[in-house]
C-alpha positions in Angstrom: -11.7 24.4 -7.0 -11.9 21.7 -4.6 -8.6 20.4 -5.8 -7.1 23.9 -5.3 -8.4 24.1 -1.7 -7.0 20.6 -1.0 -3.6 21.5 -2.4 -3.5 24.7 -0.4 -4.4 22.8 2.8 -1.7 20.3 2.0 0.7 23.1 1.9 -0.4 24.4 5.3 -0.1 20.8 6.7 3.6 20.6 5.3 4.5 24.0 6.7 3.1 22.9 10.2 4.7 19.4 9.7 1.5 17.6 10.4 1.7 14.3 8.5 -1.8 13.1 9.5 -3.2 16.0 7.7 -1.0 15.5 4.6 -2.4 12.0 4.2 -5.9 13.1 4.8 -5.3 15.5 2.1 -4.0 13.0 -0.3 -6.9 10.7 0.4 -9.4 13.4 -0.6 -7.4 14.4 -3.6 -7.5 10.9 -5.0 -11.2 10.7 -4.4 -11.8 14.0 -6.0 -9.9 12.6 -9.1 -12.0 9.6 -8.9 -15.1 11.7 -8.8 -13.7 13.5 -11.9 -13.3 10.2 -13.5 -16.8 9.1 -12.8 -18.3 12.5 -14.1 -16.3 12.3 -17.3 -17.5 8.8 -18.1 -21.2 9.9 -17.7 -21.7 7.8 -14.6 -25.3 8.0 -13.5 -24.6 7.4 -9.9 -22.4 10.1 -8.6 -21.6 9.4 -5.1 -20.4 12.0 -2.4 -16.7 12.5 -1.5 -17.6 11.1 1.8 -18.8 8.0 0.5 -15.7 7.5 -1.6 -13.6 7.5 1.5 -15.3 4.3 2.6 -13.9 1.1 1.3 -17.2 -0.8 1.6 -18.9 1.6 -0.7 -16.0 1.6 -3.1 -16.5 -2.2 -3.4 -20.2 -1.8 -4.1 -19.5 0.9 -6.7 -17.2 -1.3 -8.3 -19.6 -4.2 -8.4 -22.4 -2.0 -9.8 -20.0 -1.0 -12.6 -19.3 -4.6 -13.2 -23.1 -5.2 -13.2 -23.7 -2.4 -15.8 -20.7 -3.9 -17.8 -18.6 -0.7 -17.4 -15.5 -2.8 -17.0 -12.8 -0.2 -17.8 -14.3 2.1 -15.4 -14.7 -0.6 -12.8 -11.0 -1.5 -13.3 -10.0 2.2 -12.9 -12.0 2.1 -9.7 -10.3 -0.9 -8.6 -6.8 0.2 -9.2 -7.2 3.8 -7.9 -8.7 2.6 -4.6 -6.5 -0.5 -4.0 -9.4 -3.0 -4.5 -9.0 -6.5 -5.7 -9.4 -6.3 -9.4 -9.9 -10.1 -9.9 -13.7 -9.8 -10.1 -13.5 -7.2 -12.8 -10.9 -9.5 -14.8 -13.4 -12.4 -14.5 -16.2 -10.4 -15.4 -14.3 -9.0 -18.5 -13.3 -12.5 -19.5 -16.7 -13.7 -19.5 -17.6 -10.7 -21.7 -14.7 -11.6 -24.2 -16.0 -15.2 -24.4 -19.5 -14.0 -25.2 -18.2 -11.8 -27.8 -16.1 -14.6 -29.3 -12.8 -13.1 -28.3 -11.1 -16.1 -26.9 -7.6 -14.7 -27.0 -8.8 -11.5 -25.0 -10.6 -13.9 -22.8 -7.5 -15.9 -22.1 -5.7 -12.7 -21.4 -8.4 -11.4 -18.9 -8.7 -14.9 -17.0 -4.9 -15.2 -16.9 -4.9 -12.1 -14.7 -7.4 -13.4 -12.2 -6.7 -17.1 -12.3 -3.7 -18.6 -10.7 -2.5 -21.9 -11.8 -1.6 -24.3 -9.0 1.7 -26.3 -9.3 1.6 -29.7 -7.6 5.0 -31.0 -6.9 5.4 -34.9 -6.5 
């Protein structure tokens, strides 16, 4: 229902040629989709949409998901909200090492660690 209301508001903003309202509708639509994702994954801490519009809260949510070892969900939050995913990749790499999946760990760490090349 909320998605439908936001879509209708977006159409109204389009007709009125108000770009600031369009971007706000897009932000809230993205956050409603994120809320759907959290509910679908049985997340026990469901934030309000207002909380999901704050980047500092989103970072804490991602960190809580990492702590709970819900790494796929933490990665989804990071990518959908434009957060730096390197912490998730690092935690995922450590989990792979603990499970003995060294190839998986190498791939995960390769996404967050950059090799410095020194030239002489």
